[in-house]
ROTOR-699306 format. One record per atom (N, C-alpha, C): residue in one letter; y, z, x. Coordinates in pm, whole numbers, plus 50000, padded with zeros to 5 digits. Layout:
BEGIN
aYZX
...
This chain:
BEGIN
m498685001750087
m500155001050027
m501355001650088
q502094994250024
q503814996650101
q504665008350105
f504365016550170
f505175029050164
f506655023950167
l507345036450090
l508915036350036
l509495041850131
d511025042050149
d512075046350191
d513045049150090
f514225052950169
f515005059550069
f516505047550050
k516185030250103
k517205025050127
k517435018249976
s515975016049893
s516145015849728
s516725024949648
t516925016749519
t517565024949426
t516165031549360
s514725021049387
s513595022749283
s513025032649346
s513305037649456
s512665045749555
s513145056149563
k514445059649517
k515185071049507
k514695071249359
l514505062149251
l514285073249105
l512865074149117
i512225068549173
i510545073349208
i510675090549257
l511735093749396
l511575108149379
l511875113249267
f513915110549211
f514275116549085
f513005125349025
s512055107448952
s510865114648827
s510185125548903
l509855124448984
l508065134649006
l509295147549043
i510335148549136
i510885163949129
i511135169648971
l511195159948892
l511655161248785
l510725168148714
a509325159448685
a508325163048642
a508015177448697
s507865180948815
s507575193548855
s507745207348833
a510055201048858
a510625210448809
a510215218248647
l510225207648563
l509935214448423
l508535226448461
g507455225748543
g506525230848553
g506955242248623
f507615242548730
f508275252648765
f509255261948699
f509805256848642
f510805259948524
f510525272648428
e509565266848394
e508815275148275
e508015289548377
t507565283648468
t506965295748518
t507625306948522
t508805309848528
t509675319848557
t510645322348434
a511115311948334
a512035309548247
a511925318848115
v510725317848073
v510315324047948
v510125342647985
n510675348248087
n510195363648119
n511335365748087
i512885359648071
i513835362948004
i514125366347876
a513565355647812
a513085356247639
a512005363547578
i511215370447672
i510085378347634
i510975386147517
p512375400147542
p512485405947410
p512775403947326
a513515392347329
a513875381647196
a512165376447119
i511905374947203
i510175369947159
i509355382247072
q509485393647192
q509045402147071
q509575407246928
t510995407246959
t511185410146859
t511525404046714
r511285392146721
r510655376146672
r510115377046560
f508475378646655
f507045384546584
f507075394046591
g507935404946615
g506835419546621
g505695420246713
a506185412046792
a504695410746915
a504645429846967
t503075430547041
t503025443747070
t502965437347217
v502885447847297
v503005445247473
v501665437647502
h500215444347413
h499265430447433
h499685416447406
n500395414747320
n500665400247264
n501405393647391
i502055399547498
i503195392847555
i502675389547678
q501395400847663
q501345399147790
q500105383547795
w499635382847674
w498975367547646
w500035357247660
v501045355047593
v502075346447561
v502545345347750
i502605354047835
i502545351747985
i501415348648047
n500535353548030
n498835350148095
n498145339448051
s498585332747913
s497805320447919
s498235311247960
y499555308448026
y500295296348119
y500125302048259
q499775313248316
q498975315548400
q498035313348465
l497015316348367
l495215319848365
l494915297448346
m495855291348318
m495475278048341
m495925273548413
l496965277048447
l497655271648602
l496595273648704
a495905284448709
a495375289648824
a493965282048844
v493405277648680
v491705270548688
v492175255448748
f493125250248647
f492975237248627
f493645232848735
m494435241948837
m495105239148968
m494115234549074
l492505239649064
l491925238349186
l491415226949120
i491355221549000
i490505207448989
i491785194848948
s492985196649001
s493915189248958
s493575180149044
g493595183549186
g493225176349307
g491855162849266
s491315168449245
s489975161649214
s490225150849143
l490515157349012
l491005147848937
l492075133148926
g492725135749061
g494095125949100
g493025118249172
d492005122449231
d491525110449326
d490485104149259
i489705108649149
i489045104449078
i489655090248996
f490535094748891
f491075087948794
f492545083248851
g492925081248940
g494375078549029
g495315091448999
r496335090949088
r497505105349061
r498655101848983
k498735089448963
k500025088148867
k499235088548713
k497965083348679
k497415091948547
k497545103648518
v496705108048612
v497255123848604
v498305129348592
l499355125948659
l500835131348637
l500925125248494
i500785115448437
i501385108148354
i500395120848217
f499355122048222
f498515130048162
f499045143748134
g499455149748234
g499975163448250
g501115164848179
l502015153848231
l503405155948171
l503175150848034
v502355143347976
v502835144147816
v501965157947742
i500915163347765
i500385175647755
i501405185147759
f502445184047858
f503465196147888
f504505194947783
t504825179347789
t505745178647674
t505255185647543
i504325181347507
i503505185547387
i503455200247325
g502935208347481
g502995216647475
g504345227047424
s505385220147480
s506695227947490
s507155227147339
g506795215147276
g507535215647140
g506725222147106
f505355225747087
f504325234647007
f505225251347011
c505595250047168
c506305267647163
c507795265347096
g508215257647121
g509055260047026
g509645262046927
l508175252446828
l508285252646639
l507605268746631
a506835274346712
a505875281846680
a506305290946554
q505555293046462
q506075307446367
q505145320946346
s504315321546474
s503695332046497
s503425332546657
v503155345246700
v502995351346854
v501635342646906
w500615342346832
w498945338846868
w499585321646835
w500185312146804
w500975302346745
w501275300446925
l502265307946953
l502875301647072
l502335307947199
i500805317747186
i500115315047273
i499505302947324
a498725298447201
a498175285047207
a498845274147249
a500135280247191
a501135265847274
a501325264347403
r501225278447476
r501395281747607
r499915280247711
v498995277447642
v497525267847709
v497935253347728
i498455250047615
i498635235447644
i499695231647774
q501015243047739
q501345241447875
q501355240947992
g500105252748011
g499835256248121
g498635246548195
i498455235448146
i496945223548141
i498085218148181
g499265211848122
g499945204148166
g500655204148310
a501245216748341
a502115217048476
a501115218448533
a499815223348532
a498925228248654
a498055205548722
c498555204148609
c498755184248658
c499475178548730
m500635185548686
m501615176948721
m502585180848850
i502405194648840
i503265201949000
i501925194849136
p501015196149122
p499905190749252
p500225173649337
q499945167549122
q500005154349172
q501215146449198
s502445154049124
s503985149249213
s503775151149353
l503855165549366
l503405163749597
l502625153449648
a501525154249563
a500755144149648
a500945126249630
i501945124949527
i502165113049544
i503665108749655
i504395117649635
i505505115749734
i504515113949870
n504115126649887
n503055127650034
n503045111450061
g502015105649956
g501345094949973
g502135084749949
s503465086949985
s503635068049922
s505245066050043
y505565080350078
y506985078050201
y506465072650291
v507505065950385
v507505062950470
v507065081450597
k506435075950706
k506065088950747
k507625099350817
h508625090450861
h509885095650915
h510835102950813
i510155101350716
i511285101650594
i510525116250478
r508965112850521
r508285116650395
r508545134250433
g509125141550557
g509325156450533
g510555160550450
h511545148850466
h512775149750425
h512495150250275
a511625141450250
a511395137350076
a510605150150002
v509695157550098
v509265171650087
v509755179350071
g510535181850129
g511795189650184
g512945190450017
l513045181349981
l514185178449854
l513055184549760
w511635179549725
w510855186349603
w511255199449640
s510705205149740
s510705222249764
s511275225249710
g512765218449773
g513975227849773
g514755229849605
i514215214849554
i514435218949389
i513915226549302
s512725223549354
s511525236649235
s511465248549293
g512275249049421
g512535258049454
g513625265749339
a514385256349345
a515505261049257
a515955265349128
m514525256049041
m514255257648930
m514015275648876
l512925280349026
l512335292749028
l513805302049016
i514915304749089
i516185308249119
i517185309248948
f517145300848951
f518275296248833
f517915295248676
g516175296048675
g515275297248549
g515785301548467
p515695319948551
p515655328748450
p516985328048375
f518205326248437
f520015326348460
f520105315248296
l519245308948335
l519365293348243
l518735298648136
s517685301548141
s517395305748010
s517665323147923
g518325326148023
g519265336647916
g520505333547899
i520885322847932
i522145313847899
i521595305247746
i520305300447744
i519825296747640
i519345307347489
v519035318447547
v519185324947446
v519865333647360
d521045335947473
d521975336747415
d522915330747321
t522715318447330
t523675312847325
t522965305447175
v521635297447174
v521065287047106
v519795293447032
g519025301947152
g517725310747077
g517195307547171
w515695312247175
w514885313647273
w514265301547211
q513685291547118
q513295284947115
q513815274147196
y514455270547238
y515395262247319
y514715262147436
i514515273047530
i514285272947618
i512355263647603
f511965261647520
f510715251647526
f511275238947463
l511705240247391
l511945227447277
l513435214947379
s514105223147473
s514515213147560
s514025207947706
m512945212847716
m511945208347780
m510855192147740
v511185189347643
v510685177147534
v511455160747558
p513085165647530
p514125153347570
p513685148647749
i513645164147812
i514185158947962
i512325153648001
g511135158447965
g510055156347947
g509585138347901
i510425134447852
i510095122647793
i510935110347884
v512465115647932
v512725110048009
v511695105748132
s511175121248183
s510615118648306
s509435111348307
l508905110848157
l507605100648159
l508265088248140
w509275083848091
w509775070548110
w509755063248289
l510165076448323
l511105073648482
l509495071848540
i508675074848507
i507515075148615
i506545066248564
l506245060448432
l505975050048412
l506355035848452
k507955038448448
k508415028648470
k508715021248627
y508225033648747
y508875033548901
y507845033848953
v506845046248937
v506365053949043
v504645047349065
p504855042349179
p503415037749202
p501945046349214
d500565043849201
d499525046849137
d499165049649327
t498895063149363
t498015067249449
t496725070949461
r495795070349558
r494185075949543
r494015080249685
h492425088149683
h492605089649766
h491195090849789
e490285093049857
e488765092449873
e488235099549794
k487345095249660
k486805101749570
k485895114249561
r485555121249489
r484805132949487
r485095138049383
p483775142949337
p483565144849187
p483905159849157
v484525160649080
v484155175448972
v483535185048969
d484325195549034
d482895208548994
d483255213248886
w483065202448748
w483015214248646
w482565226248620
a481255224948618
a480625238648627
a480955251748698
g481785248748849
g482735259948831
g483995260448782
a484475253548764
a485445258948665
a485725261148547
l484325262448472
l484325264048362
l483885278848438
l483045283548508
l482405296748512
l483625307748495
i484975301148669
i485695310348670
i487005310748583
g486905299448478
g488015299548365
g487325306748283
a485805313248224
a485225318448168
a485755338448203
s485505335148350
s485395347548375
s486695353548396
l487425347548421
l489325349848441
l489705355148301
f488755352348204
f488955346248088
f488635361448000
l487275365448061
l486975376348000
l487405391248048
i487815391848149
i488315403648189
i489985400748173
s490325396248182
s491945393648085
s491945399048003
y490825395747864
y490265397347740
y490075415547745
a489835415347828
a488695430547816
a489935443547869
l490895435747961
l491695448347952
l493065448947922
i493315439547852
i494665435747737
i494185439947596
e492955436047567
e492685441647411
e492285451047442
e491755461547547
e491285471147535
e489365475547506
a488755459647530
a488275456647486
a486505464547518
d485405465547443
d483975469447498
d483655466147661
t483275477947667
t482875473347874
t482035463547899
i481335459247818
i480355454647776
i480995435847823
i482205433947792
i482825419447834
i483305421747955
a483725432348003
a484175434448152
a483415426348230
i482125440548216
i481085438848242
i480435421748267
l480525412748181
l479885397648157
l481235390048265
g482465398148222
g483245391248303
g483265390548423
f482645398548518
f482755401248660
f481205392948740
a480175395948573
a478895384548619
a479455370148616
l479895364848534
l480115353448563
l480815350548701
l481755359548736
l482455356248849
l481905355748987
a480645369548990
a479595368049053
a478995355949060
i478095346748909
i477425331048939
i478455327049010
f480445330749000
f480375313649013
f480635314249195
v480885325749263
v480715326849410
v478995320849430
w477855325449355
w477015318249422
w476865305749381
w477535300349279
w477455283949240
w477875276549343
e479135282349391
e479955275149499
e479165276349645
t478145283349657
t477875282849761
t476655268049738
q476305263849656
q474615256749582
q475305242649602
v476795242949548
v477295228049487
v477505221049629
k477285208749612
k477595199149742
k479185197949743
h479915194149626
h481505194749618
h482165210149560
p481975218649632
p482755229649539
p483825229949523
l484435238549419
l485665239449341
l486475246349457
v485685255049474
v486185264149594
v485685261949775
t486085258549831
t485705261349959
t485385272750033
l483875282849998
l483725293950053
l483875301950178
s483485288550272
s482895288950366
s484375294650492
i485885291050405
i486605293250455
i487315306650492
f486255315250459
f486425325450427
f485955336150538
k485155328250611
k484385336050685
k485445336350831
n486325326750808
n487745333150906
n488325344350878
r488685359650937
r488355367450865
r490155371350873
n491005359950973
n492405361750913
n492645353450763
i491825344350752
i492125333850607
i491825347050505
a490655355350506
a490145362750403
a491115373750411
i492315378150473
i492835392050496
i494105386450445
a494725374250448
a495795365050415
a495935361150233
n494495362050199
n494225359550057
n494305372649994
l493725384650052
l493965396049972
l495115395549985
y495975395650129
y497395401750107
y497875395750005
t497945380749977
t498115373149863
t498195379149727
l496815385249685
l496575392049597
l497435405649575
f497795412149685
f498305427949649
f500025421749606
l500525413349727
l502115412349675
l502525404849598
y501305393649526
y502215385249446
y501815390349271
s501285397249252
s500615407649132
s501815416749126
i502275423649238
i503885429349259
i504935423549168
i505765412849243
i506095404349159
i506345399549068
a505085396049000
a504695390148851
a505125403248787
t504565418848786
t504765426148685
t506175431748697
l506965428048820
l508165432648825
l509005426548735
s509075413548769
s510105408148696
s510025407548520
v508705410448485
v508775412348320
v509415426248302
f508635436648310
f508795448248314
f510645457548321
t511205447448452
t512305443648426
t513285443748346
v512825432248335
v513595426148228
v513825431948080
m512085441048050
m512205450347959
m513005460147955
y513745471848073
y514685476248134
y516005471648084
l515905458648110
l517695458648121
l517605454347990
q517295443347925
q517535443947761
q517965455247711
q516715456447650
q515805469447566
q516505485647591
l516435486347719
l516855499547747
l518545502647790
r518835488847877
r520145493947891
r521225481947873
h520625472847762
h521085464347606
h522085455247743
v521125447847819
v522165439247910
v521785428147803
s522455418547792
s522475404347724
s521265395947846
a521025393047754
a519855377247838
a520455371247944
s521565363447928
s522205356348051
s522825367448145
l523405381748068
l523355386848235
l522165393348326
t521055396048205
t519775403848308
t519605388648346
g519715373248388
g519235363548433
g519705367348579
l520955367648553
l521965366548675
l521645382248732
m521425389248686
m521255402548710
m519935402148844
v518665394348805
v517915393848829
v517285382848983
m518575378448974
m518415361849081
m518495366149226
p519175374749257
p519155375349386
p518245380649492
l517125383549377
l515585385949403
l515375367849440
s515315357949345
s514765345049410
s515795340149497
i516955345049501
i518055338649586
i517445340349752
t517325354549760
t517175359249891
t515675354349900
i514895352149837
i513535351049899
i513465333549944
t514055329149843
t514605312149884
t515025308950019
v516105316250020
v517385312850149
v516735318750286
l515745333650278
l515175336850374
l513885331250411
s513025324850343
s511795317250380
s512335304750485
l513135298850433
l513565288250497
l514115293250691
f514595305750678
f515025307450833
f513725315150931
s512875325150842
s512415336550900
s510495329150988
g510765309750916
g509055307850994
g509845304651117
s510365307951210
s510515302751318
s510395318051423
l510275331151285
l510135343351387
l508515342151378
a507715339751275
a506485340251330
a505645327251416
d506235321451442
d506275312251561
d506755319951664
r508075329351697
r507815341451807
r507395347451804
l507015357751735
l506845368151705
l505155370351646
g504905360251624
g503215361551583
g503695365451394
v502415363451328
v502045365051198
v502155376851191
r501485386551283
r501165402551210
r502665407651139
k503625409851257
k504565415951260
k505555411851100
p505965398551090
p506395392850987
p505735400950839
l504355398050824
l503715400350728
l504085421350706
v503685424550824
v503385441450762
v504825445550738
v505885441250844
v507565446650816
v507775439150642
g507555431250651
g507835424250491
g507175432850389
a506045436350384
a505465442750289
a505705460450271
l505935459950407
l506755475050418
l508385476550297
l509095463250369
l510235461150293
l510195466050120
v509245452150147
v508535456049956
v508845466149944
a507415476649981
a507425492349969
a508995500949893
v509595494350012
v510875510749994
v511595498549882
g512025487849921
g512545482249782
g512045488149636
l511025488049609
l510215497849493
l510785507749486
f510525519649589
f510885531949527
f511945532049525
l512925523349589
l514905524349550
l514865519149425
l514275512549321
l514005509649202
l513615516249121
g512855523049181
g512465540349080
g512875553349089
r514175549749130
r515245559749127
r515945556148979
i515485561948852
i516505557948777
i516885570048709
y518895568348671
y520055570748626
y519705578548460
n520515586548439
n520615585148291
n521795576448291
d523005574048346
d523815565748355
d522945550748430
f523835541548402
f523025528048422
f524585521948535
n524025521048644
n524985510748714
n524045504148857
y524415488748795
y523345476548863
y523835478149024
w524845476749079
w524655477949227
w524435493049303
r523975504349207
r523325514249222
r521575517549197
d521635513649126
d520095514549049
d518865498649062
i519575485949055
i518565474949049
i518765467749183
f520425466449218
f521025460049338
f519545458249447
p520275472449514
p519485472349665
p517845473349641
g517535477849547
g516065472949589
g516015460549539
l515805457749486
l515835438949441
l516465430749575
m517275432249665
m517345427949732
m516105428649851
l516015442449892
l515475449349935
l513655440249964
v513385442549814
v511955434049755
v512215420749847
g513145412649773
g513535392149814
g513525395649965
v514165400550050
v514035399550233
v512685402050210
g511795413350185
g510545413350226
g509815398650228
f509455398250056
f509265381550028
f509515372350167
g511325373550139
g511625360750195
g511235365150347
l510485374650432
l510295373250565
l509035369650554
f508035377550484
f506545372550530
f506255360050425
i506355349750377
i505755342550248
i505935328650388
p506435325450498
p506345318750567
p505215318350701
a504995331150744
a503655337250820
a502745344350754
l502905340750610
l501645342050485
l501125327650474
t501705316650459
t501515304850434
t501055299050585
v501505300750736
v500655297150851
v499295298350842
t499535317350806
t498085324950821
t497115317750738
a497195316450606
a496095314350482
a495695299050527
l496855287350615
l496605277650602
l495565274550750
d495345285050802
d494615284550948
d493745281150931
v493215263150903
v491745262850877
v491685246550962
d490945242850958
d490755228751075
d491365217550938
d491495206850979
d492835197750896
d491645189550761
k490645191250807
k489555183450627
k489535197750595
h489865209250572
h489585223750479
h490915224950410
s491905219150468
s493525223450484
s493975221750296
g493685212750224
g493805207650139
g493195221550027
a491755223350032
a491235236749989
a491905246950018
a492375249350169
a493005264250161
a494405266150104
s494955251950097
s496575261250040
s495635258349867
g495315249549810
g494755250849642
g494245263449620
i493305271849715
i492665284549689
i493685296049709
n494815293249781
n495765302249800
n497055303849683
y497365294149677
y497925290549511
y497445294649389
a495715289549392
a495145299149306
a494945314749267
i494695318749430
i495405333849424
i496295337049388
s497725334849392
s498595338449394
s498855341749232
r498775326749181
r498465327148989
r497865337648965
i496535339649030
i495355350348970
i495845361949004
a496595365049122
a497445377449139
a498445379849045
g498975369449005
g500225372048877
g499535376048756
l498695370248726
l497675375948634
l496915388148589
f496645389048656
f495825402548657
f497175416048691
g498145409148767
g499215420148781
g499895428048658
v500105409848587
v500615418448428
v499275426948384
v498485420848341
v496925426248289
v497105440148322
i496915444448464
i496525457348517
i497495463948509
l498795461148566
l499795472948582
l500655475248425
g500325463548350
g500585465648205
g500105473648169
a498655473648164
a497615481348099
a498025493548176
v497845496748257
v498615511448283
v499855517248229
m501205509248247
m502325511348197
m501895516348039
l501155510047980
l501475508947851
l500645527547790
s499705527947881
s498745543147868
s500015551047948
t500475547648005
t501715559348062
t502605561247944
f503085553047861
f503905553947787
f503625559847686
n501855560847619
n501095560947515
n501425577847524
f500915578847648
f500265597947717
f501885603247701
s502965598947737
s504065605047737
s504945609047613
l504755594547536
l505335593247409
l504825600547315
q503435608847289
q502885618347249
q503245632847304
r503875633247438
r504215643247407
r505585646047370
e506375635947398
e507835639547411
e507955642747235
m507125632247134
m507345634947019
m506935652946949
m505805654647032
m505645667046995
m506625680347023
e507325675247166
e508735683247130
e509805689347026
l509755674246961
l510595672746840
l510065681146748
n509145686546708
n508865689646670
n509125683946465
i508925675446439
i509535669646353
i508245667246215
g508645661546109
g507665657246048
g506345647546047
g505075648146005
g504195643446048
g503965628846020
s504995622745926
s505145607345855
s505885604446020
v507575610046030
v507645598546128
v507135600046233
n506415611946282
n505165610746420
n504615603646399
r503935598946283
r502985587646249
r503615579446292
q504555570546186
q505505557546279
q505895554846300
v506135560246421
v506125558146564
v505115554346646
l504465567846660
l503245567246738
l501985553446708
s502275554346571
s501695538846542
s501875524446578
q503165526446648
q503895514646698
q504365512046877
k503395520146918
k503495528147039
k503265515047163
d501995503447102
d501905496247218
d503425485447171
k504245491347062
k505265478747125
k506685483947228
l506375498047281
l507245496747361
l508435500147302
l509795495447358
l511075496947334
l511485491047221
d510385482947145
d510675477547049
d510385483346874
i510015495146922
i509515506646805
i510475505346727
d510095495946608
d511025502546454
d510565517746384
i511715526746438
i511925537946383
i512645539446255
g512715526946155
g513125530546029
g514795534145990
n514565535445872
n515815544945794
n516185560245815
l516265564745967
l516545578645957
l517515583845971
p517325599845893
p519375611445939
p519895601146083
t520725602346109
t521915595246248
t521415604846420
i521445617046313
i520825627646486
i519205627646445
l518915624746410
l517725619846400
l516965609046479
e517535600546430
e517175588546456
e517875591146664
i518945590046671
i519145591046803
i518255602846869
a517205616046849
a516585620946916
a515115615146979
v515105603646809
v513835595446882
v513905583846982
q515045581546933
q514925570847061
q515235571847169
k515775585747234
k515735588547314
k514625593847396
k513575602547318
k512425600247366
k511375585947401
i511735579547282
i511035565447352
i511735561347468
n512915562247494
n513465558147604
n512935561847710
a513085578447704
a512415585047834
a511175581547821
s510415582247780
s508735575547767
s508645563947870
f509085550547863
f509755542447843
f510045542748015
i511045552848060
i511485550648217
i510485561648273
k509765569448201
k508455573748326
k507425565548379
a507025557648239
a505765545548254
a506435532848364
y508115531648360
y508475519748450
y508755527448576
k508905537148617
k508965544748724
k507115544448813
y506435547548701
y505235550248768
y504285539248787
q505155526248728
q504475512548744
q505265507848894
l506515519348924
l507075511349062
l506385515349141
w506065528249153
w505495534749219
w503915530149300
i503075526149183
i501935518249160
i502065503549287
c503405499649253
c503805481549286
c503795486349452
a504755501749458
a504825502249613
a503585504549656
i502775511349617
i501845512149675
i500295504049703
l500515494649640
l499925476049650
l501175470949763
a502395476849772
a502545465449907
a502285475150040
l501915487050031
l501815493250162
l500495490350198
a499325491950077
a498125485050107
a498215465650188
g498805463650176
g499275448650183
g498955444850334
a500545458150350
a500465459750470
a499575460050593
g498685474950520
g497325478450576
g496575467450603
s496705461650520
s495695448050505
s495905435450659
a497025435050663
a497785428250747
a497705433850909
w497535447050919
w497455453651049
w496365447251115
f495265444451074
f494095439651087
f493975421151153
i494885414851084
i494935404051135
i495135397151277
t494115392351339
t493935387951521
t494965377451529
e496125384951622
e496635369051676
e496135363151779
k496395348451748
k495985342051839
k496835339451986
k496085340252087
k497135339052219
k497835328052267
């Protein structure tokens, strides 16, 4: 095939259309978090429902991202990209038209499948279409604009929520998706690599395993479901050692550094996922900050991570990977402990900004070193190592929201029962409040006398603060565990 440069208008439109397609998927990864309080109020949703709204997208990303590369090699990368974009656009439309929380969850599943096909194919087409001397520049533009979606996504979604409503976070994706689809159909060439079979059995096993484990934890289901989920996970590991073309090349984990890097990913990326969800609840529902201002308040985290990651790679070259990994995780832990200092009065620059900045500096410091370590394999396994590390980061986000969300909810429930007992009020009010304990701050306390309403709301707020602080401390411990694991990485001389 003829490789492209930036001299022609069509080559620029090709890059623009590919960046636009992947940017949609990255935007929906973080933008929806700002809308969670509005979605919860609209549908009277519980924390369990909200976990599914977030995790249905993450689960599809984790599973389908692993097979997307193989599908592109078999059917052609352009065809899989178009399929993903169509599915994503349809899913976005259904999200915006949702009439119930379960409708929204189902539509998020469709969105996630589409995004999992769009993101890797757009990058693969760029990598395979442009001449070598400008390929790095093209990939850099793709990475930079995609990263900008992660930065500005929460702020843009906050403005949308405050002005026209949370539904338009999803509905706005439809016309943009159609424009991107038209550009791709008209300008983007098809590229194809060496064909290899898709490990459908492996995809089914890992997908069913993650779903059952998530279901058992979110819905507090029978232990048998969790056991079945872990059993399927064990079967998946066995199957991947038997099949000729595995979904996950487990042999790369024989390299101790790669195994540690992926364990580190599991620890640290579970933190960032749960932090973004419950900090938004804290700001909007407890401190009554608007959605757009909430997006602005959390933006320093993304900006710091993105900007510092651009420059901290050279540290790994000079100092080795172990020091940035250890120091970065320690800074994250300190930042989380700072966030856990919650006062009765709210001051953003004292309560939120310092902690978020330290967490951002920590992530920005270790991400290049983590990437280098996780991809330290032979060239023939580099694609597999990259796919595995990305999938593990998605799984970490999935389980972060599930497990830490369950811990937060149980802590909130225990605290609320004790707080309500201290009020010594009528049983009907007690039952009304405690029956909604899985809604956290969105509990409807009904029409009570003003003094009693204020007292009950204070108890609900106090219980949330205790649970939120406890969750932040657990996240800090996970960061310390990540720092401890990185200490055992072997430096190359």
